C-alpha positions as CSV (number, residue, x, y, z in Angstrom):
1,X,30.0,-16.8,-58.9
2,X,28.3,-17.5,-55.6
3,X,30.9,-15.2,-54.0
4,X,29.2,-12.1,-55.5
5,X,25.6,-13.1,-54.7
6,X,23.9,-10.7,-52.3
7,X,22.2,-12.6,-49.5
8,X,18.7,-11.5,-48.4
9,X,18.5,-10.0,-45.0
10,X,16.5,-12.0,-42.5
11,X,14.8,-10.7,-39.4
12,X,14.9,-13.1,-36.6
13,X,11.5,-12.9,-34.7
14,X,12.1,-15.4,-31.9
15,X,14.6,-13.1,-29.9
16,X,12.2,-10.2,-30.4
17,X,9.3,-12.2,-28.9
18,X,11.5,-13.1,-25.9
19,X,12.4,-9.5,-25.3
20,X,8.7,-8.5,-25.5
21,X,7.7,-11.1,-23.0
22,X,10.5,-10.0,-20.7
23,X,9.3,-6.4,-20.9
24,X,5.8,-7.4,-20.3
25,X,6.8,-9.3,-17.1
26,X,9.0,-6.4,-16.0
27,X,6.2,-3.8,-16.3
28,X,3.7,-6.1,-14.6
29,X,6.0,-6.5,-11.6
30,X,6.7,-2.8,-11.4
31,X,3.0,-2.0,-11.6
32,X,2.3,-4.4,-8.7
33,X,4.9,-2.8,-6.5
34,X,3.4,0.7,-7.3
35,X,0.1,-0.2,-5.7
36,X,0.2,0.8,-2.1
37,X,-0.3,-1.8,0.6
38,X,-3.8,-1.6,2.0
39,X,-3.1,-3.8,5.0
40,X,-5.5,-6.4,6.3
41,X,-8.7,-4.3,6.3
42,X,-10.5,-5.1,3.0
43,X,-14.1,-4.1,3.8
44,X,-13.9,-0.5,4.9
45,X,-16.8,1.3,6.5
46,X,-18.9,3.5,4.1
47,X,-19.4,7.2,4.4
48,X,-21.4,9.6,2.3
49,X,-19.0,12.5,3.1
50,X,-15.7,10.7,2.5
51,X,-13.1,12.8,0.7
52,X,-9.9,11.9,-1.1
53,X,-6.9,12.9,1.0
54,X,-3.2,12.9,0.1
55,X,-1.4,9.6,0.4
56,X,-0.7,8.7,4.0
57,X,2.8,8.5,5.2
58,X,1.7,5.5,7.3
59,X,-1.3,3.2,6.9
60,X,-2.4,1.5,10.1
61,X,-4.9,-1.4,9.8
62,X,-7.1,-2.6,12.6
63,X,-9.1,-5.8,12.3
64,X,-12.3,-6.7,14.1
65,X,-10.4,-8.4,17.0
66,X,-8.3,-5.2,17.6
67,X,-5.1,-6.4,16.1
68,X,-3.0,-3.6,14.7
69,X,-1.1,-4.1,11.4
70,X,1.5,-1.7,9.9
71,X,3.0,-2.9,6.6
72,X,1.8,-6.4,7.1
73,X,3.4,-6.6,10.6
74,X,1.4,-7.0,13.7
75,X,2.2,-4.5,16.4
76,X,0.9,-3.7,19.9
77,X,-0.3,-0.2,20.8
78,X,3.0,0.4,22.6
79,X,5.1,-0.7,19.7
80,X,3.0,1.5,17.4
81,X,3.7,4.5,19.7
82,X,7.4,3.8,19.7
83,X,7.6,3.4,16.0
84,X,5.7,6.7,15.4
85,X,8.0,8.5,17.9
86,X,11.0,7.4,15.8
87,X,9.4,8.7,12.6
88,X,8.6,12.1,14.1
89,X,5.6,14.3,14.7
90,X,5.0,15.3,11.1
91,X,3.9,11.8,10.2
92,X,0.5,11.6,8.6
93,X,-1.4,8.5,9.8
94,X,-4.4,6.9,8.2
95,X,-6.3,4.3,10.2
96,X,-8.2,1.7,8.2
97,X,-10.6,-0.5,10.1
98,X,-13.1,-3.1,8.8
99,X,-16.8,-2.2,9.2
100,X,-16.9,-4.8,12.1
101,X,-14.1,-3.1,14.0
102,X,-15.3,-1.6,17.3
103,X,-15.0,2.1,18.0
104,X,-12.9,1.3,21.1
105,X,-10.3,-0.5,19.0
106,X,-10.0,2.6,16.7
107,X,-9.8,4.9,19.7
108,X,-7.0,2.8,21.1
109,X,-5.0,3.2,17.9
110,X,-5.7,6.9,17.8
111,X,-4.6,7.3,21.5
112,X,-1.3,5.4,20.6
113,X,-0.8,7.8,17.7
114,X,-1.5,10.9,19.9
115,X,0.9,9.7,22.6
116,X,3.6,9.6,19.9
117,X,2.9,13.2,19.1
118,X,1.1,12.7,15.8
119,X,-1.5,15.4,15.1
120,X,-2.6,14.4,11.6
121,X,-4.8,11.3,11.9
122,X,-7.4,10.2,9.3
123,X,-9.9,7.4,9.1
124,X,-10.1,5.4,5.8
125,X,-13.6,5.0,4.4
126,X,-15.2,4.0,1.2
127,X,-17.4,6.5,-0.7
128,X,-21.1,5.5,-0.5
């Protein structure tokens, strides 16, 4: 008579927990890649008139010693000019410098951008 007995359905929870952990890790990894690279500059200068602009096509970071970083790669001013010339004149550049970066270093980066033909250049700042 055991042949005709109806077995109770069981829900296995261990595979479901594995899938939930996999999804959690997947979404965390995707979220981390969605955050744009902010470069080396972590302490931006403050401005009371800072406004939110559209996302830059290219973020250039300048540290206090004048080193130029684009996407975590150190470049010289000539290399930056050559890279921007390849991208074209419609590139929007945002320059992020620390509050200790001298004005001369920022102007050197702006000159390199202008030599490449870029006309839309912005400075990154934190709202005061």
